[in-house]
C-alpha positions in Angstrom: 11.8 -16.6 45.3 12.0 -18.7 42.1 9.3 -21.1 43.3 6.6 -18.4 43.4 3.6 -19.0 41.1 1.0 -16.5 40.1 -2.1 -17.1 42.3 -4.5 -18.3 39.7 -7.6 -18.0 42.0 -7.1 -14.3 42.4 -8.7 -13.1 39.2 -9.4 -9.7 40.5 -5.7 -8.8 40.8 -4.8 -10.1 37.3 -4.8 -7.8 34.3 -5.6 -10.6 31.8 -9.2 -11.2 32.7 -9.8 -7.4 32.8 -8.3 -7.1 29.3 -10.3 -10.0 28.0 -13.5 -8.6 29.5 -13.0 -5.5 27.3 -11.4 -7.0 24.2 -12.1 -10.7 24.4 -14.0 -11.1 21.2 -13.2 -11.0 17.5 -15.1 -7.9 16.4 -13.5 -5.6 19.0 -10.1 -6.5 17.6 -11.3 -6.1 14.0 -12.7 -2.6 14.8 -9.3 -1.7 16.4 -7.5 -3.1 13.4 -9.6 -0.8 11.2 -9.0 2.2 13.5 -5.2 1.6 13.4 -5.6 1.6 9.6 -7.2 5.1 9.6 -11.0 4.4 9.7 -13.0 6.8 11.8 -16.6 6.8 10.8 -19.3 4.3 11.6 -20.1 3.8 7.8 -16.4 3.2 7.1 -16.2 0.5 9.7 -19.5 -1.0 8.5 -18.4 -1.3 4.9 -14.8 -2.4 5.5 -15.6 -5.1 8.1 -18.8 -6.5 6.8 -20.1 -6.5 10.4 -23.8 -6.2 11.2 -24.9 -2.7 12.1 -26.1 -3.6 15.6 -23.0 -5.5 16.5 -20.8 -2.6 15.3 -22.8 -0.1 17.3 -22.6 -2.3 20.4 -18.8 -2.9 20.1 -18.1 0.8 19.4 -20.1 1.8 22.4 -18.2 -0.7 24.5 -14.8 0.5 23.3 -15.9 4.0 24.1 -17.2 3.0 27.5 -13.9 1.5 28.4 -11.9 4.5 27.1 -10.2 2.7 24.2 -11.9 4.9 21.7 -13.6 8.3 21.9 -16.5 9.7 20.0 -15.9 13.2 18.6 -18.3 15.4 16.7 -16.8 16.6 13.4 -16.2 20.4 13.5 -17.8 21.0 10.1 -20.9 18.8 10.6 -21.8 18.2 14.3 -24.2 15.4 13.2 -21.3 13.3 12.0 -19.3 11.4 14.6 -15.7 10.2 14.4 -14.4 7.3 16.5 -10.7 7.9 17.4 -8.3 5.8 19.4 -7.3 7.2 22.8 -3.9 6.7 24.4 -5.4 3.7 26.1 -6.4 2.3 22.7 -3.1 3.1 21.1 -1.3 1.1 23.9 -3.0 -2.0 22.6 -0.9 -1.9 19.4 1.9 -4.1 20.7 -0.7 -6.7 21.8 -2.5 -6.5 18.5 0.7 -6.9 16.6 1.8 -9.9 18.7 -1.5 -11.6 18.1 -1.3 -10.9 14.4 2.3 -12.2 14.1 1.2 -15.4 16.0 -1.7 -15.8 13.7 0.5 -15.4 10.6 2.9 -18.0 12.0 0.5 -20.6 13.3 -2.8 -19.7 11.7 -2.7 -18.7 8.1 0.9 -19.8 7.7 1.9 -17.2 5.2 3.5 -13.8 5.7 1.3 -10.8 5.5 1.2 -8.4 2.6 1.4 -5.5 2.9 4.2 -5.7 5.5 4.3 -3.3 8.5 7.5 -1.4 8.3 9.5 1.2 10.2 8.7 4.6 8.5 12.3 5.8 9.0 14.1 3.1 7.1 11.3 1.1 5.4 12.4 -2.1 7.0 9.8 -4.6 8.5 9.2 -4.4 12.2 10.8 -7.2 14.3 8.7 -9.9 15.9 7.1 -8.8 19.1 9.2 -10.3 21.9 9.8 -10.1 25.7 12.7 -7.9 26.6 14.6 -7.5 29.9 14.8 -4.1 31.5 18.2 -3.7 29.8 16.9 -4.6 26.4 18.1 -8.2 26.3 15.8 -10.6 24.5 14.4 -13.1 27.0 13.3 -16.7 26.3 10.3 -18.3 28.2 12.8 -20.3 30.4 14.4 -17.0 31.6 11.1 -15.7 33.2 9.9 -16.1 36.7 7.3 -14.6 39.1 8.7 -12.8 42.1 7.1 -11.1 45.0 7.2 -7.3 44.5 9.4 -7.1 47.7 12.0 -9.4 46.1 12.5 -7.6 42.8 16.2 -7.1 42.1 17.4 -9.6 44.6 19.7 -12.4 43.4 18.3 -15.9 42.9 18.0 -18.1 46.0 21.0 -20.4 46.6 19.0 -23.5 45.9 18.1 -22.3 42.4 20.6 -23.7 39.8 19.1 -21.7 37.1 18.5 -24.8 35.0 14.8 -25.6 35.7 11.9 -24.1 33.7 10.5 -21.1 35.5 7.8 -19.7 33.3 4.4 -19.8 34.9 3.5 -16.5 33.3 -0.1 -16.7 32.4 
């Protein structure tokens, strides 16, 4: 069980290529970042991001096409359109935060300001991490691929638990 590797040639059954197909370029992430920061209108995105009008139009259309954002006519002026995150779009927040934290640590090398905090107690959010089903924090060496039929079964007798097991991406 512990020797199973993800079949790297089966791209169709992996979620990573699918996600990258939709989100795999900088402007899509920057548009989502702006949407998470409360921007809704084409002109707001245009001004805040410094993106070319045609690129913004293309990326917004793509995000709408993939169900990450939705276009809504404003009730008071049907000519104006708002772009709102869908549930599918909101589900990208942990991935966005993980990438941002990684970039702060290894890219720019300085902590962000302002700091994203828990609204309840005003404390900064924790680093995005991998947690077990019971909430334990897991290190990369504690991860392994298993066949769906073997989930929950104990490790094989020949597995001493000491070798690296992560072949996760």
